[in-house]
C-alpha positions as CSV (number, residue, x, y, z in Angstrom):
1,M,-0.3,0.1,0.1
2,I,3.1,2.0,0.9
3,M,4.4,2.0,-3.4
4,F,1.3,2.2,-4.2
5,E,0.3,5.6,-2.6
6,K,3.8,7.4,-3.0
7,F,4.2,6.2,-6.5
8,G,0.5,5.4,-8.1
9,Q,-1.3,7.4,-6.3
10,H,1.6,10.2,-5.7
11,Q,1.0,10.7,-1.5
12,P,4.7,11.6,-0.8
13,L,5.9,9.5,2.8
14,N,5.7,12.1,5.5
15,R,1.9,12.2,4.4
16,Q,1.2,8.7,4.7
17,A,3.1,8.2,8.1
18,E,1.0,11.3,8.9
19,R,-1.6,9.1,8.5
20,Y,-1.1,6.2,9.8
21,A,-0.4,8.1,13.2
22,L,-3.9,9.1,13.0
23,E,-5.6,6.4,12.7
24,G,-3.5,4.2,16.0
25,V,-0.5,2.3,13.5
26,P,2.2,4.9,14.4
27,V,5.4,4.4,11.7
28,A,8.3,6.3,11.9
29,L,9.0,7.7,8.4
30,S,12.7,6.4,8.4
31,T,11.1,2.8,8.3
32,I,8.9,3.6,5.8
33,A,11.9,4.6,3.3
34,D,13.6,1.7,4.3
35,A,10.4,0.0,2.8
36,V,10.8,1.1,-0.5
37,G,14.3,0.7,-0.6
38,S,13.8,-2.8,0.4
39,V,11.2,-3.9,-1.8
40,C,13.2,-2.0,-5.1
41,A,15.5,-4.9,-4.3
42,S,13.1,-7.2,-3.8
43,L,11.3,-6.6,-7.5
44,D,14.5,-5.7,-9.2
45,P,14.3,-9.5,-10.9
46,L,11.4,-8.5,-12.3
47,L,12.5,-5.1,-13.4
48,R,15.3,-6.5,-15.5
49,L,12.8,-9.0,-17.4
50,V,10.8,-5.8,-17.8
51,D,13.8,-3.6,-19.4
52,A,14.6,-7.1,-21.8
53,H,10.9,-6.5,-23.0
54,V,10.9,-2.9,-23.3
55,M,14.3,-3.0,-25.6
56,A,12.8,-5.9,-27.9
57,A,10.7,-3.9,-29.2
58,E,10.2,-3.1,-32.9
59,R,9.0,0.2,-31.6
60,L,9.5,2.5,-28.9
61,H,8.1,5.7,-28.0
62,A,10.6,7.5,-25.8
63,D,10.4,10.9,-23.9
64,D,11.5,13.0,-20.5
65,T,10.6,15.3,-17.8
66,T,12.0,17.3,-15.2
67,V,12.5,15.9,-11.8
68,P,13.5,18.2,-8.6
69,V,16.2,16.7,-6.4
70,L,17.4,17.6,-3.1
71,A,20.6,19.6,-2.8
72,K,23.1,22.2,-0.8
73,G,20.3,25.0,0.1
74,K,17.9,23.8,-3.3
75,T,17.1,21.9,-6.0
76,D,18.2,20.8,-8.5
77,T,16.6,19.8,-11.8
78,A,17.1,16.3,-13.0
79,R,15.9,14.5,-15.5
80,C,13.4,11.8,-16.3
81,W,13.3,9.5,-19.7
82,I,10.6,7.5,-20.3
83,Y,10.3,4.1,-23.1
84,V,6.8,3.0,-23.8
85,R,6.7,-0.6,-25.7
86,D,3.1,-0.7,-27.5
87,D,1.8,-3.0,-29.7
88,R,-1.2,-2.5,-29.6
89,P,-1.7,0.2,-32.1
90,F,-0.5,-2.3,-35.4
91,S,-2.4,-5.7,-33.5
92,G,1.5,-6.5,-31.9
93,A,1.7,-9.2,-30.4
94,G,4.1,-8.1,-26.9
95,P,2.1,-6.8,-24.0
96,P,2.3,-3.1,-23.8
97,A,5.2,-2.2,-20.6
98,A,6.8,1.1,-19.7
99,M,10.6,1.6,-18.3
100,F,12.1,5.0,-16.8
101,Y,15.2,5.9,-16.1
102,Y,16.9,8.7,-13.6
103,S,19.6,11.0,-14.3
104,R,20.7,13.7,-12.7
105,D,21.4,16.2,-16.3
106,R,19.8,15.6,-19.6
107,K,22.5,15.0,-21.8
108,G,22.6,12.9,-24.6
109,E,24.9,10.6,-23.8
110,H,21.6,9.3,-20.8
111,P,19.4,7.7,-24.1
112,Q,22.5,6.8,-26.1
113,A,23.5,4.5,-23.4
114,H,19.7,4.2,-22.8
115,L,19.4,2.3,-26.0
116,V,23.0,1.1,-26.8
117,R,22.0,-2.3,-28.0
118,Y,18.0,-1.2,-29.2
119,A,18.0,-0.5,-33.5
120,G,14.0,-0.4,-33.7
121,I,12.2,2.1,-34.6
122,L,12.1,5.0,-32.5
123,Q,9.5,7.9,-31.9
124,A,10.3,10.9,-30.3
125,D,10.9,14.9,-29.6
126,A,12.9,16.6,-32.1
127,Y,16.2,16.6,-28.9
128,D,19.2,16.3,-30.1
129,G,20.8,14.3,-27.8
130,Y,19.1,11.1,-29.6
131,N,21.2,12.4,-33.1
132,Q,23.8,9.7,-32.5
133,L,21.1,7.1,-32.0
134,Y,20.8,7.8,-36.2
135,L,23.6,7.6,-38.0
136,A,24.4,6.5,-40.7
137,G,27.7,4.0,-38.9
138,R,25.7,3.1,-35.9
139,Q,26.0,0.0,-33.8
140,P,24.3,-1.9,-34.2
141,R,23.0,-0.1,-36.5
142,P,20.9,3.1,-37.2
143,I,17.9,3.5,-35.1
144,R,15.3,5.1,-36.9
145,E,13.9,8.0,-36.4
146,A,9.8,9.2,-36.5
147,A,8.9,12.2,-35.8
148,C,5.6,13.3,-33.7
149,W,3.1,15.1,-35.3
150,S,1.7,16.7,-32.5
151,H,4.4,18.3,-31.2
152,G,4.8,19.7,-35.3
153,R,1.2,20.6,-35.0
154,R,1.5,22.5,-31.1
155,P,3.0,26.5,-32.7
156,F,1.0,26.3,-35.7
157,F,-2.6,25.3,-32.8
158,A,-1.5,28.0,-30.2
159,M,-2.0,31.1,-33.5
160,A,-5.0,29.1,-34.6
161,D,-6.9,28.5,-31.1
162,I,-9.1,31.6,-31.1
163,E,-10.2,30.6,-27.4
164,E,-7.0,31.0,-25.9
165,I,-6.7,34.0,-28.8
166,A,-9.5,35.4,-26.8
167,R,-8.8,34.6,-23.0
168,R,-5.0,35.9,-23.1
169,K,-6.6,39.0,-24.6
170,A,-8.5,39.6,-21.9
171,A,-6.3,39.5,-19.1
172,G,-4.4,41.6,-20.6
173,K,-1.3,39.0,-22.0
174,K,0.7,39.2,-24.5
175,E,-1.4,38.6,-27.1
176,I,-0.7,35.8,-30.6
177,P,-1.9,36.8,-33.4
178,L,-4.9,34.5,-34.9
179,S,-3.2,33.6,-38.3
180,P,-5.5,31.6,-41.4
181,I,-2.6,30.0,-42.2
182,A,-2.1,28.4,-39.2
183,I,-5.5,27.5,-39.0
184,E,-4.9,25.8,-42.2
185,V,-2.0,23.8,-41.4
186,V,-4.2,22.6,-38.3
187,R,-6.9,21.7,-40.3
188,W,-5.2,19.4,-42.6
189,I,-3.5,17.4,-39.8
190,D,-6.3,17.5,-37.9
191,T,-7.6,14.9,-41.2
192,L,-4.3,12.6,-40.3
193,F,-5.3,12.3,-37.3
194,E,-8.8,11.3,-38.4
195,I,-7.9,8.7,-40.4
196,E,-5.1,7.5,-38.2
197,R,-8.3,6.4,-35.5
198,S,-9.8,5.0,-38.3
199,I,-6.9,2.2,-38.6
200,N,-6.3,2.6,-34.7
201,G,-5.3,-2.1,-33.8
202,K,-5.3,-3.6,-36.9
203,N,-2.4,-4.8,-38.3
204,A,0.5,-3.0,-40.0
205,E,-0.2,-4.2,-43.4
206,E,-3.8,-3.1,-43.9
207,R,-2.0,0.5,-41.8
208,L,-0.5,0.8,-44.5
209,Q,-2.4,0.6,-47.3
210,V,-5.2,3.1,-45.6
211,R,-2.3,5.7,-45.6
212,Q,-1.1,4.8,-49.4
213,T,-4.0,5.7,-50.0
214,L,-5.9,9.0,-48.3
215,S,-2.6,10.1,-45.7
216,R,-0.3,10.6,-48.7
217,P,-2.0,12.6,-51.2
218,L,-2.8,15.3,-48.3
219,V,0.6,14.8,-46.4
220,E,2.1,15.7,-50.3
221,D,-0.1,18.3,-50.7
222,L,0.5,19.9,-46.9
223,Q,4.5,19.6,-47.8
224,V,3.8,22.0,-51.0
225,Y,1.6,24.5,-49.2
226,M,4.1,24.9,-46.7
227,R,6.8,25.4,-49.2
228,D,4.2,28.0,-50.7
229,Q,4.0,29.6,-47.8
230,L,7.0,29.9,-46.5
231,A,8.9,31.6,-49.1
232,K,6.5,34.2,-48.1
233,L,7.7,34.9,-44.6
234,S,10.7,36.1,-43.0
235,R,12.8,34.1,-41.7
236,G,12.4,35.0,-37.8
237,H,8.0,35.1,-38.9
238,D,7.1,32.1,-35.9
239,L,5.7,30.5,-39.1
240,A,8.4,30.1,-40.3
241,K,9.8,27.9,-38.1
242,A,6.9,26.1,-37.0
243,F,7.6,24.8,-41.1
244,N,10.6,24.4,-40.3
245,Y,10.7,22.2,-38.0
246,I,8.3,20.0,-39.7
247,L,10.2,20.6,-43.5
248,K,14.1,20.3,-41.9
249,R,12.8,16.2,-40.6
250,W,10.3,15.7,-43.4
251,A,11.8,11.5,-44.2
252,S,11.0,11.2,-40.4
253,F,7.4,12.8,-40.1
254,T,6.6,10.8,-43.1
255,L,8.0,7.6,-41.8
256,F,4.9,6.4,-40.9
257,L,4.1,6.3,-45.1
258,E,6.4,3.4,-45.5
259,D,5.7,1.8,-42.7
260,G,2.8,0.9,-40.5
261,R,4.1,-0.1,-36.7
262,V,4.9,3.8,-36.6
263,C,2.0,5.9,-35.3
264,L,1.6,9.7,-36.3
265,S,2.1,10.6,-32.7
266,N,4.3,10.3,-29.5
267,N,1.8,10.7,-26.9
268,A,2.0,6.9,-25.5
269,A,5.7,8.1,-24.1
270,E,3.6,11.7,-23.2
271,R,0.4,9.9,-20.9
272,G,3.6,7.2,-19.3
273,L,5.0,10.6,-18.1
274,R,1.5,12.0,-17.0
275,G,1.8,10.6,-13.5
276,I,5.2,12.6,-12.8
277,A,4.0,15.0,-13.3
278,L,1.4,14.8,-11.0
279,G,3.0,14.3,-8.3
280,R,5.4,17.0,-8.4
281,K,2.7,18.9,-7.0
282,S,2.4,16.5,-3.6
283,W,5.9,14.4,-3.6
284,L,8.0,18.6,-4.8
285,F,11.3,17.0,-5.2
286,C,13.3,13.7,-5.0
287,G,16.0,14.0,-2.1
288,S,18.3,12.5,-3.9
289,D,20.3,10.7,-6.7
290,R,19.6,6.8,-5.0
291,G,15.9,8.4,-3.8
292,G,15.5,9.3,-8.3
293,R,16.4,5.8,-9.3
294,R,14.5,4.1,-7.8
295,A,11.3,6.1,-8.0
296,A,12.2,6.0,-12.0
297,A,12.1,1.8,-11.1
298,I,8.5,2.0,-9.6
299,Y,7.5,4.0,-11.9
300,S,7.8,1.1,-14.0
301,L,6.3,-2.1,-12.6
302,V,3.8,0.5,-11.4
303,V,2.7,1.9,-15.5
304,T,3.5,-1.2,-16.8
305,A,0.5,-3.0,-14.5
306,K,-1.9,-0.2,-15.4
307,M,-1.2,-0.5,-19.3
308,N,-2.4,-3.9,-18.5
309,G,-5.1,-3.3,-16.8
310,V,-3.9,-4.7,-13.9
311,D,-4.1,-3.3,-10.1
312,P,-0.5,-2.0,-9.4
313,Q,-1.3,-2.2,-5.8
314,A,-3.1,-6.1,-5.4
315,W,-0.3,-6.9,-7.7
316,L,2.3,-6.0,-5.2
317,A,0.1,-7.7,-2.4
318,D,1.4,-10.7,-4.3
319,V,4.6,-10.6,-5.5
320,L,6.1,-9.9,-2.5
321,A,4.6,-12.0,-0.8
322,R,5.8,-14.9,-3.3
323,I,8.9,-13.5,-4.4
324,A,11.4,-15.5,-2.5
325,A,10.3,-18.8,-2.6
326,H,9.3,-18.7,-6.6
327,P,11.6,-20.2,-9.0
328,A,13.9,-18.1,-10.7
329,H,13.5,-19.8,-13.9
330,R,9.3,-18.6,-13.9
331,L,10.3,-15.6,-12.8
332,D,8.8,-14.1,-16.2
333,E,4.6,-15.6,-14.4
334,M,4.4,-12.5,-12.3
335,L,5.1,-10.2,-15.3
336,P,1.7,-8.3,-14.7
337,W,0.7,-9.2,-18.2
338,N,1.3,-12.7,-17.2
339,W,0.5,-12.7,-13.6
340,T,-2.4,-14.7,-12.2
341,P,-3.0,-14.0,-8.1
342,A,-2.3,-16.8,-5.8
343,S,-6.0,-17.0,-4.3
344,A,-6.6,-17.8,-7.9
345,L,-4.3,-20.2,-8.5
346,S,-5.6,-21.8,-4.7
347,A,-8.9,-22.2,-6.6
348,R,-8.1,-23.7,-9.7
349,A,-5.7,-26.3,-7.5
350,A,-8.4,-27.2,-5.8
351,A,-10.5,-27.9,-7.9
């Protein structure tokens, strides 16, 4: 319960300790913190299996977010990285899973180390730290970059959101000029997403066929439109920057037209990081780098359980009760997508 409250419901350990004391169960905060460390050590073999499963994916979603970490008299800005395997959009057989990593900074060496043996498709934003992974001479082979159309759409949407522009004006904030060109681009991209919704869950071949028939003509027309408009704009114009973000990465933005496994957006990774974004408002910061690494480990397991429709608290309680006596060669039986509660196993044996 402590683990799920902390990493699934974003309740800091001190707040949990206060609640337990009011319920007549006083537990020292240090004891609760030690329990977190013990659980992380006990579940490390399962974490390694999740890591191997995620890194064996044909396609990965990647992203990162800030994590404040306690330093001398201040907090530093560390990072939490996520890699999501989710084959469901192209009817893949692999169960969904997520792997989190913690680092003290955002240097490119971190994702390069995380993905050192990976050689599939990476769906991510345009962070420069990934660039080394796409180089032709990279071993075991270059990772194929798939850009996110949601990221590409955002600056256009900011110039096309009539309601937000009106709110900013009413609040006396800096006005964002409404752009008919941006509205047109947003409509174009939204049409692509409508096509994607109609093929979600179909196999890669079916998805590719629909994209070749419906999406490719739209994308080709959009490219022509953006180049025509870009030629009329100054280099520093907000629209020019938004156009260049997409046009300079055109091969990555159009990879979905060549491979049915590719998604149009990187939203799967952003959904996985949502818990951390919510949690920051409650726990404020990690107490140390070790605490950050522990958090990444348990987030990996809790988020993976949720992705597979499993109650994380029930899974944690059952696995922690059984893992010490469970045969090591059958450890995969305790992974969230394979897990059967002990009570169900007992009922099955009795029958």
